[in-house]
C-alpha positions in Angstrom: 8.9 -33.5 -21.9 12.2 -32.1 -20.8 13.0 -28.4 -21.5 16.1 -26.4 -21.4 16.8 -24.4 -18.1 19.8 -22.2 -17.4 21.5 -21.1 -14.2 23.6 -18.1 -14.8 25.4 -15.6 -12.6 24.3 -11.9 -12.7 27.7 -11.1 -14.3 26.9 -13.4 -17.2 23.4 -11.9 -17.5 24.9 -8.4 -17.6 27.5 -9.5 -20.3 24.8 -11.1 -22.4 22.5 -8.0 -22.4 25.5 -5.7 -23.0 26.5 -7.8 -26.0 23.1 -7.6 -27.6 22.7 -3.8 -27.0 26.3 -2.8 -27.6 27.3 -4.9 -30.6 27.3 -1.9 -32.9 29.0 0.5 -30.5 26.3 3.1 -31.2 23.8 4.7 -28.7 20.6 2.6 -28.5 17.5 4.7 -27.6 14.5 2.9 -25.9 12.6 2.7 -29.2 15.4 0.7 -30.8 15.9 -1.9 -28.0 13.4 -4.3 -29.5 15.1 -4.0 -32.9 18.5 -4.9 -31.4 17.1 -8.0 -29.8 15.4 -8.8 -33.1 18.6 -8.6 -35.1 20.5 -10.7 -32.5 17.9 -13.4 -32.5 17.6 -13.5 -36.3 21.3 -14.3 -36.5 21.6 -16.6 -33.5 18.5 -18.9 -33.4 16.6 -21.3 -35.5 13.8 -19.7 -37.5 11.5 -22.7 -37.9 10.9 -26.3 -37.3 11.7 -26.8 -33.5 9.3 -28.1 -30.9 8.5 -26.2 -27.7 6.2 -25.9 -24.8 4.0 -22.8 -24.6 3.2 -21.9 -21.0 0.0 -19.8 -21.4 0.2 -16.6 -19.4 -2.3 -16.2 -16.5 -4.1 -13.3 -18.2 -4.6 -15.4 -21.4 -5.8 -18.3 -19.3 -8.4 -16.1 -17.7 -9.6 -14.9 -21.1 -9.8 -18.5 -22.3 -11.6 -19.5 -19.1 -9.1 -22.3 -18.6 -7.0 -23.3 -15.5 -3.6 -21.8 -14.9 -1.0 -23.0 -15.6 -1.9 -24.7 -18.9 0.8 -26.0 -21.2 0.6 -26.4 -24.9 3.1 -28.4 -27.0 3.7 -27.6 -30.7 6.1 -26.9 -33.5 7.3 -23.5 -34.5 6.2 -22.7 -38.0 7.9 -19.3 -38.2 9.7 -16.9 -35.9 8.6 -13.3 -36.4 11.8 -11.6 -35.3 10.6 -8.0 -35.7 7.7 -8.7 -33.2 9.7 -11.1 -31.0 6.9 -13.6 -31.5 6.4 -16.9 -33.2 3.7 -18.9 -35.0 3.1 -22.1 -33.0 1.4 -25.0 -34.7 -0.5 -26.6 -31.8 0.0 -30.4 -31.5 -1.1 -31.1 -28.0 -2.9 -29.3 -25.2 -2.6 -30.3 -21.5 -6.3 -29.5 -20.8 -8.5 -31.6 -23.1 -11.5 -29.3 -22.5 -9.6 -26.4 -24.2 -9.9 -26.2 -27.9 -7.4 -23.9 -29.5 -7.0 -22.8 -33.2 -4.4 -24.8 -35.0 -2.0 -21.9 -35.1 -1.2 -19.5 -32.3 0.8 -16.3 -32.3 2.8 -16.3 -29.1 5.6 -14.3 -27.5 9.1 -15.9 -27.7 9.6 -15.4 -24.0 6.6 -17.7 -23.3 8.3 -20.6 -25.2 10.4 -23.3 -23.7 12.2 -25.4 -26.3 12.3 -29.2 -25.8 15.6 -30.9 -25.3 14.5 -33.8 -27.6 13.7 -32.6 -31.1 12.3 -34.4 -34.1 15.0 -32.8 -36.3 18.4 -33.7 -34.7 20.3 -31.3 -36.9 18.7 -28.2 -35.4 20.9 -26.0 -33.1 18.2 -26.0 -30.4 20.7 -25.5 -27.6 21.6 -22.1 -29.0 18.0 -21.3 -29.7 17.0 -22.1 -26.1 19.8 -20.0 -24.7 18.8 -17.0 -26.9 15.2 -17.3 -25.6 16.5 -17.5 -22.0 18.4 -14.3 -22.5 15.4 -12.6 -24.0 13.1 -13.8 -21.2 15.4 -12.6 -18.4 15.8 -9.2 -20.0 12.1 -8.5 -20.5 11.1 -10.0 -17.1 13.7 -8.4 -14.9 15.5 -5.6 -16.7 13.0 -3.9 -19.1 10.2 -1.9 -17.5 6.7 -1.3 -18.9 7.3 2.5 -18.9 10.4 2.1 -21.1 8.0 1.8 -24.1 7.0 5.4 -23.5 10.6 6.7 -23.0 12.1 9.3 -25.2 15.0 8.7 -27.6 17.2 11.4 -26.3 19.6 9.1 -24.4 21.3 5.7 -24.8 19.0 3.3 -23.0 21.7 0.8 -22.1 24.1 3.4 -20.7 21.3 4.9 -18.6 19.6 1.9 -17.2 21.3 -1.5 -17.8 23.8 -1.4 -14.9 21.4 0.0 -12.4 18.5 -2.3 -13.3 20.6 -5.5 -13.0 22.1 -4.2 -9.7 18.6 -3.5 -8.5 17.5 -7.0 -9.5 20.4 -8.4 -7.5 19.4 -6.4 -4.5 15.9 -7.7 -4.6 17.0 -11.3 -5.1 19.6 -11.1 -2.3 17.1 -9.2 0.0 19.6 -6.5 0.8 16.8 -4.0 1.3 14.6 -3.9 4.4 12.0 -6.7 4.5 9.0 -4.4 4.2 10.5 -2.3 1.4 11.6 -5.4 -0.6 8.1 -6.9 -0.5 6.7 -3.5 -1.5 9.0 -3.2 -4.5 8.2 -6.7 -5.7 4.5 -5.9 -5.5 4.9 -2.7 -7.5 6.9 -4.5 -10.2 4.4 -7.3 -10.5 1.5 -4.8 -10.7 3.4 -2.8 -13.4 3.8 -6.0 -15.5 0.2 -7.0 -15.1 -0.9 -3.4 -16.1 1.3 -3.6 -19.2 -0.2 -6.9 -20.2 -3.7 -5.5 -19.7 -2.7 -2.4 -21.7 -1.6 -4.6 -24.6 -4.8 -6.6 -24.6 -6.9 -3.5 -24.5 -5.0 -2.0 -27.4 -5.4 -5.2 -29.4 -9.1 -5.2 -28.8 -9.3 -1.6 -29.9 -7.5 -2.5 -33.1 -9.9 -5.3 -33.7 -13.1 -3.2 -33.1 -14.7 -0.8 -35.5 -14.3 2.8 -34.4 -18.1 3.2 -34.4 -18.3 0.3 -31.9 -16.0 1.8 -29.3 -17.7 3.6 -26.5 -16.3 6.9 -25.4 -15.4 5.7 -21.9 -13.9 2.3 -22.5 -11.3 1.2 -23.2 -9.8 4.7 -23.7 -10.5 5.8 -20.2 -9.1 2.5 -18.9 -5.9 3.0 -20.9 -5.5 6.4 -19.4 -5.9 5.0 -15.9 -3.2 2.4 -16.6 -0.8 5.0 -18.0 -1.2 7.3 -14.9 -0.7 4.3 -12.5 2.4 3.2 -14.4 3.8 6.8 -14.1 3.2 6.6 -10.3 4.9 3.3 -10.0 7.8 4.5 -12.2 8.5 7.5 -10.0 8.9 5.3 -6.9 10.9 2.5 -8.6 13.3 4.9 -10.3 13.9 6.7 -7.0 14.8 3.4 -5.3 17.0 2.1 -8.1 19.5 5.0 -7.7 19.4 5.2 -3.9 22.3 4.0 -1.8 21.4 1.3 0.8 21.4 3.8 3.6 19.0 6.0 1.8 16.7 3.1 1.1 16.4 2.6 4.9 15.5 6.2 5.3 13.0 6.0 2.5 11.3 3.0 4.1 10.9 4.9 7.3 9.4 7.8 5.4 7.2 5.7 3.1 5.9 3.4 5.9 5.7 5.4 9.1 5.0 3.2 12.0 1.8 4.5 13.6 2.2 3.6 17.3 1.0 4.7 20.7 4.5 4.6 22.2 6.8 7.5 22.8 10.4 7.5 21.7 11.7 6.1 25.0 9.3 3.1 25.2 9.8 2.4 21.5 13.5 2.1 22.0 13.0 -0.1 24.9 10.8 -2.5 23.0 13.3 -2.7 20.1 16.1 -3.7 22.5 14.0 -6.4 24.2 13.9 -10.0 23.2 10.2 -9.7 22.5 8.8 -12.1 19.9 5.1 -11.8 20.6 2.8 -9.3 19.0 -0.8 -8.8 19.9 -3.1 -7.1 17.4 -6.0 -5.2 19.0 -9.3 -4.1 17.6 -11.4 -1.0 18.0 -13.9 -1.3 20.8 -14.9 -0.2 24.3 -12.5 -0.4 27.2 -14.5 -3.4 28.5 -14.1 -5.2 25.2 -10.4 -4.5 25.1 -9.9 -5.8 28.6 -11.9 -8.9 27.7 -9.9 -9.5 24.6 -6.6 -9.1 26.4 -7.7 -11.5 29.1 -8.4 -14.1 26.3 -5.0 -13.4 24.7 -3.3 -14.0 28.1 -4.7 -17.5 28.1 -2.9 -18.2 24.8 0.4 -16.4 25.6 0.8 -16.6 29.3 1.8 -13.9 31.7 5.6 -14.0 31.7 6.4 -13.1 28.1 7.0 -9.5 26.9 4.5 -8.5 24.2 4.1 -5.6 21.8 0.6 -4.2 21.1 -0.2 -3.3 17.5 -3.3 -1.6 16.1 -3.3 -3.6 12.8 -1.9 -6.9 11.5 0.0 -5.0 8.9 1.7 -3.0 11.6 2.6 -6.3 13.4 4.0 -7.8 10.2 6.1 -4.7 9.6 7.5 -4.7 13.1 8.1 -8.4 13.7 10.9 -10.7 12.8 10.3 -13.9 10.9 10.3 -16.0 14.1 7.7 -13.8 15.9 4.3 -15.0 17.2 1.4 -12.8 16.1 -2.0 -13.0 17.8 -4.9 -11.3 16.0 -8.4 -10.3 17.2 -11.6 -11.2 15.5 -12.5 -9.1 12.5 -11.2 -8.4 9.0 -7.5 -7.7 8.6 -6.2 -6.3 5.3 -2.6 -6.6 4.4 -0.3 -6.1 1.5 1.8 -8.9 0.0 4.0 -10.2 2.9 7.0 -12.4 2.3 9.8 -13.9 4.4 7.5 -15.5 7.0 9.7 -18.3 8.4 12.0 -19.3 11.3 9.3 -20.9 13.4 6.9 -17.9 13.5 3.1 -18.0 13.5 -0.1 -16.1 13.0 -2.9 -17.2 15.3 -6.4 -15.8 16.1 -7.4 -15.4 19.8 -10.4 -17.8 19.8 -11.3 -21.0 18.1 -13.9 -19.7 15.7 -11.9 -19.4 12.5 -14.6 -17.6 10.6 -14.4 -14.5 12.8 -10.7 -13.7 12.1 -10.3 -13.0 8.3 -7.1 -12.0 6.5 -7.4 -10.4 3.1 -5.2 -8.6 0.6 -5.5 -4.9 0.2 -4.9 -5.2 -3.5 -4.6 -7.7 -6.3 -1.4 -9.4 -5.4 0.2 -12.6 -6.6 -0.2 -14.2 -3.2 -1.7 -13.3 0.2 1.2 -14.9 2.1 4.6 -16.1 1.1 6.3 -18.6 3.4 10.0 -19.2 3.2 10.6 -21.4 6.2 8.9 -23.2 9.1 5.6 -21.4 10.0 2.2 -22.0 11.6 -1.2 -20.5 10.9 -4.1 -21.3 13.3 -7.8 -20.3 13.8 -8.0 -18.0 10.8 -9.7 -17.6 7.5 -7.7 -16.5 4.4 -10.0 -14.6 2.0 -8.1 -15.2 -1.3 -10.8 -13.9 -3.7 -8.6 -11.1 -5.0 -5.2 -12.9 -5.2 -3.8 -15.5 -7.6 -2.5 -17.8 -4.8 -3.6 -17.9 -1.2 -0.3 -19.2 0.2 2.9 -19.5 -1.7 5.4 -21.9 0.0 9.0 -21.8 -1.1 10.4 -24.1 1.6 10.0 -25.2 5.2 7.7 -27.2 7.4 4.3 -25.5 7.2 1.4 -26.3 9.6 -2.2 -25.0 9.3 -4.6 -25.7 12.2 -8.3 -25.0 12.1 -8.0 -22.6 9.1 -10.2 -21.9 6.1 -8.7 -20.9 2.7 -11.4 -19.6 0.4 -11.1 -18.3 -3.2 -13.2 -16.9 -6.0 -15.1 -19.7 -7.7 -15.2 -17.7 -10.9 -11.4 -17.5 -11.1 -10.1 -20.2 -13.4 -6.4 -19.6 -12.6 -6.2 -19.6 -8.8 -4.4 -21.8 -6.3 -5.3 -22.1 -2.7 -1.8 -23.3 -1.7 1.1 -23.4 -4.1 4.3 -25.3 -3.1 7.2 -24.4 -5.3 10.1 -25.6 -3.2 11.3 -28.4 -0.8 8.5 -28.2 1.8 6.3 -30.2 4.1 2.7 -29.1 4.5 0.3 -30.3 7.2 -3.4 -29.3 7.4 -5.3 -30.2 10.5 -9.1 -29.5 10.6 -8.8 -27.1 7.7 -11.0 -26.2 4.7 -9.8 -25.3 1.2 -12.5 -24.3 -1.2 -13.4 -22.4 -4.4 -10.0 -22.5 -6.3 -8.9 -23.8 -9.7 -6.5 -26.0 -7.8 -6.9 -26.4 -4.1 -3.3 -27.4 -3.4 -0.6 -27.6 -6.0 2.9 -29.1 -5.4 5.4 -28.5 -8.2 8.5 -30.0 -6.6 9.1 -33.7 -6.4 10.5 -33.8 -2.9 7.5 -32.0 -1.2 4.9 -33.7 1.0 1.3 -32.9 1.9 -0.6 -34.3 4.9 -4.4 -33.9 5.3 -5.5 -34.7 8.9 -8.3 -34.4 11.4 -11.4 -33.6 9.3 -9.7 -31.4 6.7 -11.9 -30.8 3.7 -11.0 -29.8 0.1 -14.1 -29.0 -1.8 -15.6 -27.1 -4.8 -12.4 -26.8 -6.7 -11.7 -27.6 -10.4 -9.0 -30.0 -9.1 -8.5 -30.7 -5.4 -4.8 -31.5 -5.3 -2.2 -31.6 -8.1 1.2 -33.3 -7.6 4.3 -34.1 -9.6 6.0 -37.4 -9.5 7.9 -37.9 -6.3 5.6 -35.8 -4.1 3.9 -37.5 -1.2 0.2 -37.1 -0.3 -1.1 -38.5 3.0 -4.8 -38.3 3.8 -6.3 -39.4 7.1 -9.8 -38.7 8.5 -10.3 -36.1 5.7 -12.4 -35.5 2.6 -11.9 -34.3 -1.0 -15.3 -33.7 -2.5 -17.3 -31.8 -5.2 -14.3 -31.1 -7.5 -15.2 -30.5 -11.1 -12.4 -32.6 -12.6 -10.5 -34.9 -10.2 -10.0 -35.0 -6.5 -6.3 -35.5 -6.9 -4.0 -35.5 -10.0 -0.5 -37.0 -10.2 1.6 -35.9 -13.1 4.3 -38.4 -14.1 6.7 -38.9 -17.0 6.7 -42.6 -18.0 8.1 -43.7 -21.4 5.6 -46.5 -21.8 3.6 -46.5 -25.0 1.4 -49.3 -23.7 0.0 -47.2 -20.9 -2.9 -44.9 -21.5 -2.3 -41.1 -21.2 -4.7 -40.7 -18.3 -5.4 -43.5 -15.8 -8.5 -42.5 -14.0 -9.6 -44.1 -10.7 -13.2 -43.3 -9.9 -12.8 -45.0 -6.6 -9.6 -44.1 -4.8 -9.5 -47.5 -3.1 -8.6 -49.0 -6.5 -5.4 -47.1 -6.7 -2.4 -49.5 -7.2 -0.4 -50.3 -4.1 2.9 -49.5 -5.9 2.0 -45.8 -6.1 4.2 -44.6 -3.2 3.0 -41.0 -3.7 -0.3 -41.8 -2.0 -1.1 -42.9 1.5 -4.9 -42.7 1.9 -6.5 -44.0 5.0 -9.7 -46.1 5.1 -11.5 -43.3 7.0 -11.3 -40.8 4.1 -14.1 -39.7 1.8 -13.7 -38.9 -1.9 -17.1 -38.0 -3.2 -18.8 -36.3 -6.2 -15.6 -35.5 -8.0 -16.7 -35.0 -11.7 -14.2 -37.2 -13.6 -13.0 -39.4 -10.8 -11.3 -39.5 -7.4 -7.7 -39.7 -8.7 -6.0 -39.4 -12.0 -2.4 -40.3 -13.0 -1.5 -38.3 -16.1 1.5 -39.3 -18.2 2.9 -35.9 -19.4 5.0 -37.7 -22.1 1.8 -39.0 -23.7 -1.0 -37.4 -21.9 -1.7 -34.1 -23.6 -4.8 -34.4 -25.8 -4.8 -33.1 -29.3 -6.6 -29.7 -29.3 -7.2 -28.4 -32.8 
């Protein structure tokens, strides 16, 4: 099911938003922005009768206790322009265990119109373009705190230019690495808080006043509002700062706690050091013993920097740096741009003793944008949505454990969303909705040397064109399937889901799979492997 997708320059994005908000040449306060979008859409797009995919948001998937992402196909019965929503008549649901009401009220920005429509006379191209404009605006330009803004100024005049410029700076990584990651984390947190606020408000409207407790959800709404105000203060400051001031802000916001004086710090910066050693609190004898072990990994000729935390090492290092960590628990904030042949490795072979965990509820624990290696560590992903997000590169994991929250129905252990090659050697991936998910057709996954994927809803999910190689490894105890391949085959004679309870019965012409004879697929609820035809494979869910 092919949907419309658009690639536009930021200049075009700016012109589109300016047209919507400036068409009447009158000042538009914050409270009227939604109305202007409503008027624009009502004139420009089809009000009914077109087919679309609804990509259910993560928060809604969690409420429905279904895996994320889940896609629903249906027909738009009516667009509610004033609310920027639509009534979707459900025709097919990707997850056959999910039973939805026949009609769903969904946000327009969550809809992706199909290229091939039942009614050929509908102007679906223009409709898809309008929704694309709306989605970009509310995802990247509008802020959750704008809903609370006063009406004393023209919103577009005050914010539009600076917001799009700020988005451009984030996309092009013109800010320092640490600050760029911090801002993305704040914006994502703000959007999640806004969605939570809307859900709480909706529940309050549905409940009897007598049924509401004094503390909840009123107290929770107050906490959300206060947190949004804190985030707003920081984001607003950075939006209007010049690049030079942002660097100054980063130094003030994230002071580097270090044992070095000014002279030695300068010397370290000027050296070609690419090795960082993270120490741990302990006696002098323990420190000496640890450094002796580290020496066996690093050698004696290389220059190293000593850091007192993994976060400190990540902040100091370049993408190509080698980072060695001690046993213990290491808490970090969302860290992106790990690439260029760098690595994180524990000093010691017992991976369970070196644990990396997020300090807060981030989208991902690690974001990899190029060649990178992780070795001898455990990633505790119980409070993040994805353990590792891979955008591109050759990624190698050796003797690692990636563990999630078994109660989270929308989590991924490893999510590949770009052209990448992933190799796991003697690794363990467990307790996720999807252990490893590859969304790009030119990516490849290799499981080697006693790697185990276990206790997930689905072990591995691939799209057509991906490659999965498995040798001397196991995929076991998955609730649904051990591996799922999503294809688009226009063949009405084929069933929607072809299930292979024994992976050895997989047809030889499926080039996506290369499974060795020494592999074990066992106790996977619905079967070892499933091939799902996305053109025919969504079960009716009424």
